[in-house]
Each structure stands twice: as C-alpha cells, then as structure tokens.
N, C-alpha and C positions, 0 to 999 in steps of 0.2 A: 566481452565473453567468445565471441565462435571465436577472437584472434586466440587470446588460450588454451581452450580447447583444441583448436587446431595444432599450437604446438606443442601441445601435451602429447597430441595425439600420433604425431610425425617423430617424438620422442621416441613415442614406447615404440614405434618401429621401427627404429633405429638399433634399440635394446630388447626387441623382442622376442630371443631365446633368451633372456635373464628374466623374462616375467610369466606370470603364470595366464593360462587361458581365459579362465575368470578377470583377469583384471584385463588383460585385451576387447575383450568381446563388452566391458562395462564402459571403459570407456571409449571403444566405436560406438556404442547405443548412446552413447551423450551425446559423442559430435554427430550425432546425425539427427538428433533431437533440437541440437542451440542449431543449428543447419537450416531443419524445415521451417525451423521458429521464426527466424532472421527472412525468412522469405515468405512467410505470413503479411498478408495483406491486414489481416485485421487483430494485427500481437498487442494492441494500446486494449482490447478486449479479452485478450491472454495474457498477459501480461502476469499477471498477479499469481496464475495457478502455472505456469510455468517458471517464474522462481522460482516459486515452493517447491516442485517439482525437481528443476536440478540442485535446491541443497540438498533432496533426500538422496538424489542421486551419487554427491559427492559423499553424503556419508555414509552409502554403503560402500563407494571404490575404495574409502578408508579400508572399513571394516574386511572388503575383500582382501587388501594388503596386505592385514595385520594376519587374517584369518588363512592366508594360501600361499604367500610368498615368504619363502625359506630365511630368518631372517638373520643373515650374513650381512657384508660389505654393503650389497648392494637397498637391502631393507634400510639400514642406518643411514644409506645416504639419503633414500627419499625420503625418512622419516626428519631426517637434521633440514632437509630444505623446507618441510612444509611446518615445522616448529619453528624455523627461524624468521618465515612468514608471518607466521602466526604474530610472532612478538612482534616487528616490526609494524604489522598492523596495530595493537592495540597501543604499542604508544604513542603513534600517530594519535588517535583517539583518542588519549589518557590526554595527550598534549594541547589538542582542542578545547577540549570539558573543561581543562586546568586553567584556560586563556581567557577563563571566561568567570566573570563574578555569579556567585551562587544567585544571587535573585537571575540571573540572565537563563542560566543552564537550567533552573528551577528541579524541582524532583521529577517529571517526568521524563526532564533531558537524562536526567540518571538512568531512569528506570529504560528509558531506551537502552543507553550505552549496555545495559546489562543485558539485555534481551539478543542485542546486535553478537554480544560474546556467547549467546546460549547458555547465559548464565542467574534470569532472574528467579527458576527453582533453587537452583542449589543455592543462588545469595542466602533466598528466604531462610531457609531452615537452619541456615547458621547466624543470621542476622534478624531475622524475622522483615517485618513489615518497616524496615527502617530506609529510607529515602535519602538519606541526609549526603553530603558529600563524604568525608572524612569514611564512615563503616564503607560504604562501594568502593571508595578506591583502596582502602584497607586492602578487600577482599579481593581487585580485580589484580593489585599486584601484589601480594604479599602472603596470599592463601596457598598453602602447600600443598592443597589435595585434588585444586579447582582445575581442570587439565587445559583452561586457556588463561591462566594468571602469569604474569610477568614471570614470576619466581619458578613456576611450576614447567613454564618451557625452557625457562633457563637451566635448570635441573637436568631438561630432556635434551638439549643442546648439549650439556657437556655430556651424557651419556653417551649421544650417540656419536659426538665425535672424538670421545677416546677410543669407542668401537672400531673406528673408521681409521684412527689418527694410528692403533696399535700395530695396522697392519703394515705401516712403515715407520721407517726412525729417520727422516730425512727432517734438518732444521724449518721447512716450509708448514710438514704435518704438527710439529710439534708447537708449532707456533701457533696454530688454529687450537689445539689442546690447551692452550695456555688465555688465550684471549675467551675462550667458552667456560675456563674454569674461571677465570677472574669474574666473570657477567654474575655468573652462578654465587660465585661468591657475596657479588654486591648485592644480592637480591635475598638471600639467606640468611644477612647480617643488619639487614636496612631495617630500622622501627618506623614505626607510622610518622612519628614526627618526618621523617627524612624526605617522605612523599607529601605530605599534607602543607607541611609548615613553609616557612618562607621561602625555602631552596628548591621546593616542590617541583617548580619545574625545571629547576637543573639538573636536579635526581634522575627524573623522564628525559632530561635530553642527555644526559649520560650514559643511560641503558640505551638511546637511540645510536648514538655514539658506540656506544658495546656492539652494536647490531649490527652498523656499517662494516665496522675493523674485521668483524669475526666474519660477513659475505665476502667482504675483499681477498680476506687471508685464504677464503675455501677459493674461488674462483684462483689467486696466484700458484696455492699449492696443486688444487686437481686439474684443471683448465687449460690457464693459459702459460705452465711451467714449459719451459726449451725440450728438445727431445733426449739433451746430451745429458740434463740434469737426474734424468730415468734410467739413462743407461748405467750398468755394471762398468764402475773404474777400467776394471782389468779390460773389460769392451772397449772402452771408448779409448783407452790410453794408446788399445794395438790398432785405431782405426785413425789414429792423428799422422 
C-alpha cells in the first residue's frame, strides 16, 4: 500500500501543474499517514482503524478529483485508469467465486463479495435479502446503475475512452476506442444465463481478456509509442 501511494504521489508531482491544490494536498496527506502507519510498532493494534480511514481518504480523493479538476483530457484519462482497474479487480473476484461450488462459497461468501464492492446496501434495495449466487452475480455483472458493476464500468470505460480518443485520429488510439466499445457491447447485451450458466466462467474470462487488451492498447497508444509516430508528417519528413 505504501508503494502504491508513493507511486501515485510521484506521478502527481510530475503533473503538478495539471492537478488542483486540493488533489495534491489530499494525496500528500494520505502518503504521510500511510508512511507513519508503516513505521508504527503497534500497527497490529491500529490496523483496522487505519484501513478504515484509508478507505475514507480514497473516497474523499475521488470526490475531490471530480469536484475540482477540469473535466478535460487529464480527468478522462485518470477516470479511465481508475475504472479499468476497478473492472479488473471485480473480474478476478468473480472468477474466484464462480470457480467454487455454491456450498463452498455459501451465502456468507457472496455477502462478503458485495461488501468488498461497497454493494450490500444498493443490492438490498434492488434484490432484497436474496443472497443466492444468481441474483448477486446478476447485480455485480449486469446491473446498469450500480457504479461498481462490470456493465457500469464497461460503459464508463467506453465513455472516457471516447473522450480521450476523440482528441487524436491515429490508428492506435482508435483501436483503444474500438476495444472499449466491444467490451461495453458484450456486457450491455449479455443475459443472466451467459454469466451464471455452464459457460459463466468463460464469459468472465472473456471480460478479463477484454480488460487486458484495453490496458495493453492504452499503453501502446499513450505511453510506449515512438516519438516519430507523434510528429506531424511534414516535420518528420523534413528531418529525414
């Protein structure tokens, strides 16, 4: 956790002119809080409260980002990464749960999965106290309104990818938009039997593969490209 927060802080430092003071201060505060906890001799005694506070700090940071940062390319790129990461985590958790028999997971296991996704209360408002596998998987995968469902994440990934990809016309970025749209379509038109039936694990595996493909495409289009690929044709030609 310290390593992740340290990396986030260093990345924020490199784009300090692109983020707001409120974002920087909140991230800086979280970094020092995590570092102090990591050096505490009694961490075992304070772990629960520390982790609970850290979750609150992360929720606060996301709210600060949405409420203070201009919703331009930087905001869309940050939101894209966060949502893609969220989808990948949920895919892993679902794959783990679907890989066991219902008797091995039990109602308690599915309730804990909902809790991990901050989804217990939203689920109860939609499905009431039905903690069987099918309705919970339906909610976490196909619900269009719950912000941590795979379907909601996929639509948000496509939305933010469209916003970022619209700023450039090269093939690599268009490929990112295409892959994001494919995953969103897969989840928007999926049926419950696709997820909970005999091919349920294959469906989840395909969504996991979609996430990896999108992540790799984003890396190729925005991070690991060669300078020549981004130079205007005339300038590149003149320098040869």
